[in-house]
KEDO-556011 format. One record per residue: x, y, z of N, C-alpha, C in turn; residue in one letter. Coordinates in steps of 0.05 Angstrom, whole numbers, padded with zeros to 5 digits, always signed. Example, Ala and Ser with C-alpha at 12.3 -4.5 7.8 and 13.67 -1.06 7.14 Angstrom:
KEDO-556011
+00264-00114+00156+00246-00090+00156+00264-00066+00156a/+00257-00045+00142+00273-00021+00143+00258+00001+00157s/
//
This chain:
KEDO-556011
+00017-00024+00000+00000+00000+00000+00018+00025+00000x/+00009+00045-00016+00025+00070-00017+00020+00086+00008x/+00042+00100+00018+00039+00116+00042+00018+00138+00038x/+00004+00145+00060-00018+00166+00058-00007+00192+00047x/+00017+00201+00054+00027+00226+00045+00031+00225+00014x/+00041+00202+00004+00046+00199-00024+00019+00199-00039x/-00001+00186-00028-00028+00186-00040-00040+00214-00040x/-00036+00228-00018-00047+00255-00016-00034+00274-00037x/-00008+00271-00041+00005+00287-00062-00005+00280-00089x/-00008+00254-00093-00019+00244-00119-00046+00255-00125x/-00064+00255-00104-00091+00265-00108-00090+00295-00116x/-00073+00311-00102-00071+00339-00108-00061+00344-00137x/-00041+00328-00144-00030+00330-00172-00051+00324-00192x/-00067+00303-00188-00087+00295-00208-00110+00314-00209x/-00117+00327-00187-00138+00347-00187-00130+00370-00205x/-00105+00380-00202-00095+00402-00219-00093+00393-00248x/-00083+00368-00252-00080+00358-00279-00106+00356-00294x/-00127+00346-00281-00153+00344-00294-00164+00371-00301x/-00161+00391-00283-00171+00418-00288-00155+00430-00312x/-00129+00426-00313-00113+00436-00335-00122+00424-00362x/-00126+00398-00362-00134+00384-00387-00162+00394-00396x/-00179+00398-00377-00206+00409-00384-00205+00437-00394x/-00185+00453-00385-00184+00481-00393-00177+00485-00422x/-00166+00464-00435-00157+00467-00463-00181+00472-00482x/-00204+00462-00475-00227+00464-00493-00236+00493-00499x/-00242+00509-00479-00251+00537-00485-00229+00554-00496x/-00204+00551-00487-00182+00567-00497-00177+00560-00527x/-00178+00534-00534-00173+00526-00561-00195+00537-00580x/-00219+00538-00571-00241+00548-00588-00236+00576-00597x/-00226+00593-00580-00221+00621-00588-00199+00622-00608x/-00177+00607-00605-00156+00607-00624-00165+00597-00652x/-00182+00577-00651-00192+00565-00677-00211+00584-00691x/-00218+00606-00680-00235+00625-00694-00219+00639-00716x/-00192+00638-00714-00175+00651-00734-00153+00633-00745x/-00151+00608-00734-00129+00590-00742-00141+00563-00750x/-00130+00551-00770-00141+00525-00780-00134+00503-00759x/-00153+00484-00757-00150+00464-00735-00126+00446-00737x/-00118+00438-00762-00095+00420-00764-00069+00434-00756x/-00065+00459-00766-00041+00474-00759-00040+00480-00729x/-00063+00487-00718-00064+00492-00689-00056+00468-00673x/-00068+00445-00680-00063+00421-00664-00034+00412-00667x/-00024+00412-00692+00004+00403-00696+00024+00422-00683x/+00021+00448-00686+00041+00467-00677+00042+00468-00647x/+00019+00466-00633+00020+00467-00604+00033+00442-00592x/+00030+00419-00606+00043+00395-00597+00073+00395-00602x/+00083+00411-00621+00112+00414-00624+00123+00427-00599x/+00110+00448-00589+00119+00462-00565+00117+00443-00541x/+00095+00428-00539+00091+00410-00517+00112+00388-00517x/+00119+00378-00540+00140+00357-00542+00167+00367-00533x/+00174+00391-00542+00199+00403-00533+00199+00407-00503x/+00177+00415-00492+00174+00420-00463+00179+00393-00448x/+00167+00371-00458+00170+00345-00445+00199+00335-00446x/+00213+00340-00468+00241+00332-00470+00258+00349-00451x/+00250+00375-00448+00264+00391-00429+00260+00381-00400x/+00236+00371-00395+00230+00360-00368+00246+00334-00364x/+00249+00317-00384+00265+00293-00382+00294+00300-00375x/+00304+00321-00389+00332+00329-00385+00336+00340-00357x/+00318+00357-00348+00320+00368-00321+00319+00347-00300x/+00301+00327-00304+00298+00305-00285+00319+00283-00288x/+00337+00287-00308+00359+00268-00313+00348+00240-00317x/+00327+00238-00332+00316+00212-00339+00326+00204-00367x/+00327+00178-00373+00336+00169-00400+00319+00181-00422x/+00331+00188-00444+00317+00201-00466+00317+00183-00491x/+00340+00171-00497+00343+00156-00522+00324+00132-00522x/+00315+00124-00547+00298+00101-00550+00315+00077-00560x/+00311+00054-00550+00324+00030-00561+00315+00026-00590x/+00333+00016-00606+00327+00013-00635+00301-00003-00640x/+00297-00024-00624+00274-00041-00629+00247-00027-00624x/+00248-00005-00610+00223+00009-00603+00216+00032-00622x/+00233+00038-00641+00228+00061-00658+00202+00057-00674x/+00199+00034-00687+00175+00030-00704+00149+00031-00688x/+00147+00016-00666+00122+00018-00650+00117+00046-00639x/+00138+00061-00631+00134+00087-00620+00124+00106-00643x/+00135+00103-00667+00125+00119-00689+00096+00113-00695x/+00088+00087-00695+00060+00080-00699+00042+00092-00677x/+00051+00090-00652+00036+00102-00630+00033+00132-00634x/+00054+00145-00644+00054+00174-00649+00033+00181-00670x/+00031+00165-00691+00012+00171-00712-00017+00169-00702x/-00021+00148-00686-00048+00143-00675-00055+00162-00652x/-00036+00164-00632-00043+00178-00607-00038+00207-00608x/-00024+00218-00628-00020+00246-00629-00030+00257-00656x/-00019+00247-00678-00026+00258-00705-00056+00255-00710x/-00066+00230-00709-00094+00226-00714-00112+00237-00692x/-00104+00232-00667-00120+00242-00644-00123+00272-00645x/-00101+00286-00649-00102+00315-00649-00114+00327-00674x/-00111+00313-00697-00125+00322-00721-00155+00321-00717x/-00165+00299-00707-00194+00297-00702-00203+00316-00680x/-00186+00320-00659-00192+00338-00637-00196+00366-00647x/-00177+00376-00664-00179+00402-00675-00203+00406-00693x/-00208+00386-00711-00230+00388-00729-00257+00387-00714x/-00258+00371-00693-00283+00370-00677-00287+00396-00663x/-00266+00408-00651-00269+00433-00637-00278+00455-00656x/-00268+00455-00680-00275+00476-00699-00305+00475-00707x/-00317+00451-00704-00344+00447-00713-00365+00448-00691x/-00357+00446-00666-00377+00444-00644-00369+00463-00621x/-00387+00465-00602-00381+00480-00577-00361+00465-00560x/-00344+00480-00545-00325+00466-00528-00338+00446-00508x/-00361+00453-00498-00374+00436-00478-00381+00409-00490x/-00389+00408-00516-00396+00383-00529-00371+00366-00531x/-00349+00378-00540-00324+00363-00543-00315+00351-00517x/-00315+00366-00495-00305+00357-00470-00322+00334-00459x/-00347+00334-00465-00365+00312-00456-00361+00287-00474x/-00362+00291-00500-00360+00268-00518-00333+00253-00515x/-00312+00269-00509-00285+00256-00506-00284+00236-00482x/-00303+00238-00463-00303+00219-00441-00310+00191-00451x/-00321+00188-00475-00327+00162-00486-00301+00146-00492x/-00278+00158-00487-00253+00143-00489-00254+00118-00472x/-00266+00120-00448-00268+00096-00431-00285+00075-00444x/-00307+00083-00458-00324+00063-00471-00308+00049-00493x/-00293+00064-00508-00276+00052-00530-00255+00034-00518x/-00244+00042-00495-00224+00025-00481-00236-00002-00474x/-00261-00001-00464-00274-00026-00457-00279-00044-00482x/-00287-00031-00504-00291-00047-00528-00264-00059-00537x/-00242-00044-00536-00216-00055-00543-00208-00077-00525x/-00214-00074-00499-00207-00095-00480-00223-00121-00486x/-00248-00117-00494-00264-00141-00501-00253-00155-00526x/-00245-00139-00545-00233-00151-00570-00207-00164-00564x/-00193-00156-00543-00168-00168-00535-00171-00193-00518x/-00196-00201-00513-00201-00225-00498-00210-00221-00469x/-00212-00196-00459-00221-00191-00433-00252-00195-00432x/-00261-00210-00412-00290-00215-00410-00303-00192-00397x/-00316-00175-00413-00330-00151-00403-00357-00160-00394x/-00364-00152-00370-00390-00160-00359-00413-00145-00371x/-00437-00153-00364-00461-00139-00374-00461-00110-00364x/-00450-00106-00340-00448-00079-00329-00432-00061-00347x/-00410-00072-00358-00393-00057-00377-00408-00049-00402x/-00422-00068-00414-00437-00062-00438-00460-00043-00433x/-00472-00045-00409-00493-00026-00402-00481+00002-00400x/-00458+00004-00387-00444+00030-00385-00438+00042-00412x/-00429+00026-00431-00423+00036-00458-00449+00046-00471x/-00471+00031-00469-00496+00040-00480-00506+00066-00468x/-00503+00068-00441-00512+00093-00427-00495+00116-00436x/-00468+00112-00438-00451+00134-00445-00458+00145-00473x/-00463+00127-00492-00469+00137-00519-00497+00149-00521x/-00515+00139-00504-00542+00152-00502-00539+00180-00492x/-00522+00184-00472-00517+00211-00462-00505+00229-00483x/-00488+00219-00500-00477+00235-00522-00498+00244-00541x/-00517+00227-00547-00540+00234-00564-00555+00258-00552x/-00560+00257-00526-00574+00279-00513-00558+00305-00514x/-00532+00303-00510-00515+00327-00510-00515+00339-00538x/-00512+00322-00559-00511+00332-00586-00539+00343-00595x/-00560+00330-00586-00587+00339-00593-00593+00366-00580x/-00583+00370-00556-00584+00396-00541-00613+00406-00537x/-00631+00387-00533-00659+00393-00527-00672+00370-00513x/-00689+00376-00493-00703+00354-00479-00732+00352-00488x/-00740+00369-00507-00768+00370-00515-00772+00362-00545x/-00751+00363-00561-00754+00357-00589-00728+00347-00601x/-00730+00334-00624-00707+00324-00638-00696+00346-00655x/-00671+00354-00650-00658+00376-00665-00634+00367-00680x/-00629+00341-00680-00604+00330-00693-00603+00338-00722x/-00580+00349-00730-00576+00357-00758-00550+00345-00767x/-00546+00345-00793-00522+00333-00805-00496+00346-00793x/-00498+00373-00790-00474+00387-00780-00467+00379-00752x/-00487+00376-00734-00482+00368-00707-00472+00339-00705x/-00484+00322-00721-00475+00294-00721-00447+00291-00732x/-00440+00308-00752-00413+00308-00763-00393+00315-00742x/-00398+00336-00726-00380+00344-00705-00377+00322-00684x/-00399+00310-00676-00398+00289-00655-00383+00265-00665x/-00387+00258-00691-00372+00235-00702-00342+00240-00702x/-00334+00264-00708-00305+00271-00708-00294+00269-00679x/-00309+00278-00659-00301+00276-00632-00298+00247-00624x/-00316+00230-00633-00314+00201-00626-00290+00188-00639x/-00283+00197-00663-00258+00187-00675-00234+00195-00659x/-00235+00219-00648-00213+00229-00631-00211+00212-00606x/-00235+00207-00594-00236+00190-00569-00226+00162-00575x/-00233+00151-00598-00224+00124-00605-00193+00123-00608x/-00183+00144-00622-00154+00145-00627-00139+00146-00600x/-00149+00162-00581-00135+00164-00555-00138+00137-00540x/-00161+00125-00541-00164+00099-00527-00146+00078-00539x/-00143+00077-00565-00125+00058-00578-00096+00064-00570x/-00088+00089-00569-00061+00096-00561-00056+00087-00532x/-00074+00093-00514-00070+00085-00486-00068+00055-00483x/-00086+00041-00498-00086+00012-00496-00059+00000-00506x/-00050+00010-00529-00025-00002-00541+00001+00008-00528x/-00001+00030-00513+00023+00041-00501+00031+00028-00475x/+00013+00012-00464+00018+00001-00437+00045-00013-00434x/+00052-00032-00452+00078-00046-00448+00102-00027-00451x/+00100-00007-00468+00122+00011-00472+00125+00031-00448x/+00102+00039-00437+00103+00055-00412+00117+00040-00390x/+00110+00014-00387+00122-00002-00366+00152-00006-00369x/+00161-00009-00394+00189-00015-00399+00206+00010-00402x/+00195+00031-00415+00211+00055-00421+00206+00078-00402x/+00183+00077-00389+00175+00100-00372+00154+00116-00386x/+00132+00123-00372+00110+00138-00384+00119+00164-00396x/+00135+00179-00381+00143+00206-00390+00159+00205-00416x/+00178+00185-00418+00194+00183-00443+00176+00176-00466x/+00156+00158-00462+00137+00151-00484+00121+00176-00492x/+00111+00190-00472+00095+00215-00477+00112+00235-00494x/+00137+00239-00485+00154+00258-00499+00159+00251-00528x/+00166+00226-00533+00172+00218-00560+00148+00217-00578x/+00126+00207-00568+00101+00206-00584+00091+00234-00590x/+00093+00251-00570+00083+00279-00574+00100+00293-00596x/+00126+00291-00594+00143+00304-00614+00141+00292-00641x/+00142+00265-00643+00140+00252-00669+00113+00257-00682x/+00092+00254-00666+00065+00258-00676+00061+00287-00687x/+00072+00306-00673+00070+00334-00682+00087+00338-00707x/+00109+00324-00709+00126+00326-00733+00113+00314-00757x/+00093+00296-00753+00078+00285-00775+00054+00303-00782x/+00040+00313-00761+00016+00328-00766+00021+00356-00777x/+00042+00370-00766+00047+00397-00774+00054+00400-00804x/+00073+00384-00815+00078+00386-00844+00053+00379-00860x/+00038+00359-00851+00014+00352-00865-00006+00375-00866x/-00008+00390-00844-00026+00413-00843-00018+00434-00863x/+00008+00437-00869+00017+00457-00887+00011+00452-00916x/+00001+00428-00922-00010+00422-00949-00035+00439-00953x/-00050+00444-00932-00075+00458-00934-00074+00487-00922x/-00055+00491-00903-00054+00516-00888-00028+00530-00893x/-00024+00552-00879+00001+00567-00882+00010+00577-00854x/+00037+00578-00851+00048+00589-00826+00040+00619-00823x/+00032+00631-00844+00023+00659-00843-00001+00663-00825x/-00015+00641-00818-00038+00643-00800-00030+00653-00772x/-00004+00649-00765+00004+00658-00739+00003+00689-00737x/+00005+00702-00760+00003+00731-00760-00025+00741-00753x/-00045+00723-00755-00072+00731-00748-00077+00731-00718x/-00059+00719-00703-00062+00717-00674-00053+00742-00661x/-00071+00756-00647-00063+00779-00631-00050+00769-00606x/-00043+00787-00588-00028+00779-00564-00045+00760-00546x/-00071+00765-00545-00088+00748-00528-00089+00720-00539x/-00094+00717-00566-00097+00691-00578-00070+00676-00579x/-00049+00691-00583-00022+00678-00582-00017+00667-00554x/-00026+00682-00534-00023+00672-00506-00040+00647-00502x/-00064+00646-00514-00081+00622-00511-00068+00598-00525x/-00057+00603-00549-00043+00582-00564-00020+00570-00547x/-00004+00588-00536+00019+00579-00520+00010+00565-00495x/-00011+00575-00482-00022+00563-00458-00031+00534-00464x/-00046+00530-00485-00056+00503-00491-00034+00484-00499x/-00011+00494-00507+00012+00477-00512+00026+00468-00487x/+00031+00487-00469+00047+00482-00445+00031+00469-00423x/+00008+00480-00416-00005+00471-00391-00024+00447-00395x/-00044+00448-00413-00062+00424-00416-00048+00400-00428x/-00024+00404-00441-00010+00382-00453+00016+00376-00437x/+00035+00395-00439+00061+00390-00426+00060+00386-00396x/+00049+00405-00382+00047+00403-00353+00028+00380-00345x/+00006+00378-00359-00014+00357-00353-00002+00329-00357x/+00015+00325-00378+00027+00299-00381+00047+00293-00359x/+00061+00313-00349+00078+00309-00326+00061+00301-00302x/+00038+00314-00299+00020+00307-00277+00009+00279-00279x/+00002+00271-00303-00007+00243-00307+00014+00223-00300x/+00039+00229-00308+00061+00211-00301+00064+00208-00271x/+00064+00231-00257+00067+00231-00228+00043+00218-00214x/+00019+00222-00225-00005+00210-00214-00005+00180-00216x/+00003+00170-00240+00004+00141-00244+00024+00128-00225x/+00046+00141-00220+00066+00130-00202+00056+00129-00173x/+00041+00148-00165+00032+00151-00137+00005+00136-00132x/-00013+00136-00152-00040+00126-00147-00047+00101-00162x/-00034+00096-00184-00043+00073-00201-00064+00082-00221x/-00069+00065-00241-00087+00072-00263-00115+00077-00254x/-00126+00059-00238-00155+00060-00231-00162+00087-00217x/-00145+00095-00198-00151+00119-00183-00146+00144-00200x/-00126+00143-00218-00122+00165-00237-00146+00169-00255x/-00158+00147-00264-00181+00148-00281-00204+00162-00268x/-00207+00160-00242-00229+00174-00228-00226+00205-00233x/-00202+00215-00232-00198+00243-00236-00203+00252-00265x/-00202+00234-00283-00208+00241-00311-00237+00249-00314x/-00254+00241-00296-00282+00249-00298-00286+00279-00292x/-00265+00292-00281-00267+00320-00276-00261+00337-00301x/-00250+00325-00322-00242+00340-00346-00267+00352-00359x/-00289+00338-00364-00312+00351-00376-00324+00372-00357x/-00322+00368-00331-00333+00387-00312-00318+00414-00315x/-00291+00412-00317-00274+00436-00321-00280+00448-00348x/-00281+00432-00369-00286+00442-00395-00312+00456-00398x/-00334+00444-00388-00360+00456-00390-00362+00481-00372x/-00351+00479-00348-00353+00501-00329-00338+00526-00339x/-00314+00522-00349-00298+00545-00359-00310+00556-00384x/-00320+00539-00401-00333+00548-00426-00357+00566-00420x/-00373+00558-00401-00397+00573-00394-00390+00598-00378x/-00371+00597-00360-00365+00619-00342-00350+00642-00356x/-00331+00635-00374-00314+00655-00385-00315+00658-00415x/-00327+00640-00429-00327+00641-00459-00354+00641-00471x/-00375+00643-00455-00402+00646-00466-00415+00622-00479x/-00404+00598-00473-00415+00573-00484-00440+00567-00467x/-00464+00567-00479-00489+00563-00463-00490+00536-00449x/-00497+00537-00423-00499+00512-00407-00529+00505-00406x/-00538+00490-00426-00566+00483-00428-00573+00459-00411x/-00599+00456-00404-00607+00432-00388-00601+00406-00402x/-00603+00405-00429-00597+00381-00444-00568+00373-00441x/-00550+00393-00442-00522+00387-00440-00515+00378-00412x/-00527+00390-00392-00522+00382-00364-00531+00353-00360x/-00556+00348-00367-00567+00321-00364-00551+00300-00380x/-00547+00307-00406-00532+00288-00423-00504+00283-00412x/-00491+00304-00402-00464+00301-00391-00464+00283-00366x/-00484+00286-00349-00486+00269-00326-00491+00240-00334x/-00507+00236-00354-00513+00209-00364-00487+00196-00376x/-00472+00212-00391-00447+00202-00402-00428+00194-00379x/-00426+00211-00358-00408+00205-00336-00417+00180-00321x/-00444+00176-00318-00454+00152-00306-00445+00127-00322x/-00449+00129-00348-00441+00106-00365-00411+00101-00364x/-00395+00122-00363-00366+00119-00362-00358+00106-00336x/-00370+00115-00314-00363+00104-00288-00370+00074-00286x/-00393+00066-00296-00401+00038-00297-00382+00022-00314x/-00374+00033-00336-00355+00020-00354-00328+00017-00341x/-00319+00037-00327-00294+00036-00313-00293+00015-00291x/-00315+00013-00277-00317-00008-00256-00315-00036-00269x/-00329-00040-00292-00328-00065-00306-00300-00071-00317x/-00286-00050-00326-00259-00054-00336-00240-00062-00314x/-00243-00050-00290-00226-00058-00268-00231-00087-00260x/-00256-00095-00260-00262-00123-00254-00251-00142-00275x/-00253-00134-00301-00243-00151-00322-00213-00154-00321x/-00199-00133-00312-00170-00134-00310-00160-00154-00290x/-00178-00162-00271-00170-00181-00250-00176-00210-00259x/-00188-00213-00283-00195-00239-00292-00175-00248-00314x/-00172-00274-00318-00153-00284-00339-00164-00277-00366x/-00146-00272-00385-00154-00266-00412-00163-00291-00426x/-00185-00289-00441-00196-00312-00455-00176-00323-00475x/-00172-00349-00475-00153-00361-00494-00125-00362-00484x/-00119-00350-00460-00092-00350-00450-00088-00374-00432x/-00063-00380-00426-00056-00402-00408-00066-00396-00380x/-00077-00416-00366-00087-00411-00339-00071-00429-00319x/
//
């Protein structure tokens, strides 16, 4: 058992980390009013990657990758940063920040589906949680409790957010053995930098670095903030939280991300907090919590088809 002081520090770190990660949604929306989503997503992750390598150097942790790990780390970078952030930016450009922060919590549902495909016996509770989470997403996107308002544009945005959530779930699932062997922070640093090195040049096929000239001092500050704090500092927090608390307890704090995203969007950026979004968000969180409980139970059972 971890000492109480270590757990207390871990809890404090994860509380700040979850709030930082949630804060990226409203700040990003303002930047995307004048900047294209692919260039925004790629360029801020370049800064975040450099920040994480600086942290590795300051902490005197190993930086170099073994030769055998280069290919899998590159593939993880394409999925967990290039694809994830491309969909994240495109989804943010098409929807309100509150919708994105809520829909992204379906990452847990996708993690459960991936676990099931990998041979983990997911209970009925897990499948119920997945169904409830996606039902909540429908309510959030519909944004009305009295009539059906779903339109092609709103469904398009929600679908892109779900692609982002799936990409992140796949990254987290496949990164587990590399995190254990290389260290979570080293994996975060390399995948962040490599993924941004893939996404940023790709964005320049459609966009131009001249877009940075459109950013006034306030928006440039928002761009820099979303690179350093919700990504760089938050990834450091995740690493420290995992070391002190373990995966299951860290995941509990992830439920605060949509709360921070929705709250900040409504309080400071004028994103309307409608009854449908509140109810739908609570339903999504209920489904996610049920799914998380089922995942934790499945992790304690033998994998189907494995030696017993």
